[in-house]
C-alpha positions, -999 to 999 in steps of 0.1 A, spaced: -116 231 -925 -118 199 -905 -147 197 -881 -123 187 -854 -103 219 -858 -112 253 -845 -108 283 -868 -85 310 -856 -110 336 -869 -139 324 -848 -144 332 -812 -170 316 -791 -187 331 -762 -200 305 -740 -220 310 -708 -224 281 -685 -245 281 -655 -239 256 -627 -256 258 -593 -261 295 -597 -224 301 -604 -217 316 -638 -185 307 -655 -176 327 -685 -151 314 -709 -140 337 -736 -124 323 -765 -113 350 -788 -96 347 -820 -59 354 -816 -28 349 -835 -2 322 -827 23 335 -801 55 346 -817 90 333 -809 99 366 -792 71 363 -768 82 328 -759 117 340 -752 105 369 -731 83 346 -711 112 322 -706 134 351 -694 107 363 -671 105 328 -656 143 328 -653 143 361 -635 116 350 -611 135 318 -605 167 338 -599 148 361 -575 134 331 -556 169 316 -554 183 349 -542 157 352 -515 165 317 -504 202 323 -503 197 356 -485 176 339 -459 201 311 -454 231 334 -451 217 364 -432 189 348 -412 208 317 -401 245 325 -403 254 298 -378 241 271 -402 254 288 -433 291 284 -426 301 249 -412 335 263 -402 320 292 -384 294 269 -368 322 246 -356 341 276 -342 310 289 -324 304 254 -310 340 251 -299 339 284 -280 315 273 -252 335 240 -248 368 259 -245 352 283 -220 339 254 -201 373 238 -201 389 270 -188 363 273 -161 368 237 -150 406 243 -149 401 274 -128 377 256 -104 402 228 -101 430 252 -93 409 270 -67 400 237 -51 436 226 -51 446 259 -35 419 256 -9 429 221 -1 465 231 3 455 260 26 433 237 47 461 212 49 485 239 62 459 251 87 453 215 98 491 209 103 494 242 122 465 232 144 481 198 150 514 215 159 496 239 183 477 210 198 509 190 204 526 221 219 497 228 242 495 192 252 532 191 260 528 224 280 497 209 298 516 177 307 546 198 319 523 220 340 507 188 355 541 175 364 551 207 379 518 210 397 522 175 411 558 182 422 546 214 439 518 196 456 543 170 468 567 197 480 538 215 496 528 184 515 564 178 526 567 214 538 534 213 555 545 181 573 578 197 583 560 228 594 537 208 616 567 189 630 585 221 637 554 236 653 552 206 676 588 210 686 583 247 691 553 241 713 572 215 732 601 239 737 578 267 748 562 243 773 597 233 785 607 252 816 641 269 817 668 259 840 672 276 874 686 311 869 675 313 833 646 333 820 623 325 791 615 347 761 594 332 733 610 297 728 645 305 742 660 307 776 685 334 786 712 337 813 732 367 824 765 358 842 775 373 875 812 370 868 833 386 841 855 370 815 868 379 780 847 373 749 862 339 740 860 324 775 824 338 779 814 319 748 829 287 761 809 291 793 777 293 772 786 263 751 792 242 782 756 250 792 743 238 758 739 273 746 758 301 729 763 338 733 729 355 726 719 363 690 695 393 690 671 394 661 644 418 670 637 449 691 615 429 714 644 405 721 668 434 727 644 450 751 640 417 770 678 413 773 682 449 785 657 444 813 676 413 825 708 433 831 718 454 860 719 492 856 747 504 833 760 469 830 780 458 799 777 422 787 791 402 758 768 391 730 774 368 701 786 395 677 821 398 661 840 410 630 872 391 639 870 371 606 865 401 584 871 436 597 840 458 594 818 428 586 798 419 617 784 384 620 765 365 647 781 334 662 756 311 644 769 325 610 739 346 602 741 382 590 733 411 612 699 426 600 687 446 630 712 467 649 712 489 680 747 505 679 755 535 700 760 567 679 794 566 663 797 528 668 813 505 659 845 525 655 871 498 661 891 520 684 929 514 680 920 488 654 915 460 679 878 461 689 864 431 672 837 419 696 803 432 704 786 440 738 753 454 748 751 483 773 722 485 797 701 516 795 672 526 817 656 545 788 651 527 756 661 491 747 699 494 754 727 500 729 756 481 713 793 489 714 824 473 700 852 465 724 884 445 726 877 408 728 903 405 756 883 428 779 866 410 809 829 416 816 796 398 820 781 377 792 746 366 781 738 331 770 708 318 749 696 283 742 
């Protein structure tokens, strides 16, 4: 045996001491490993390697599925982007609808503003016209009041009596209705037009007891429709009971009958009858 070789039948027990640490190396005599053991050892290593690979694959697949499948990973990545696109489209549509509604409301407000402005301008024009008319009427009223005051201050002619702003005259002679009216017109007057109870009472007091006198009342133009000589309608009446009756169909002129009690009464009579008359100017 060479001195450089170690005999398989010798084992060496060697104890080394280093800094208090004892390292024991046991070299025992053993036989050369067989081919079967080498194969088994290789298989064991292969199994261990396969297990490690399996664990790695398991970890990659089940622990990080998003990274394991690029297609799946791309799909997952695309989903948020698609959702964001949908949300953006919805927001844009909502904003468009909101803008459309606001535009409609603005147009409606503009239309309302224009309408109200037109109404306001029309109201201003009408108000200005009314103010102008009011000023004109006020001026006319003042002028009329001055005339009335002047007339009231004016004395009546001799033989005439004053009531309010008018002067009245009762004739002492008798004529028919037409001639009686002509007499009044010659005096710048006309047959009396009675418009109130106070005026009727005043006329009644001017007359002699039980006297009849023509007044400016007739239905000669339209039978049954009594009118005053100035063309105004009869609004206040003092007819005797049962009058006017148009006796024999030819009583178309009105007269007032003096009464000691009351304010006097009216009666219709034939226009041809001759009696006193009452003028007013």
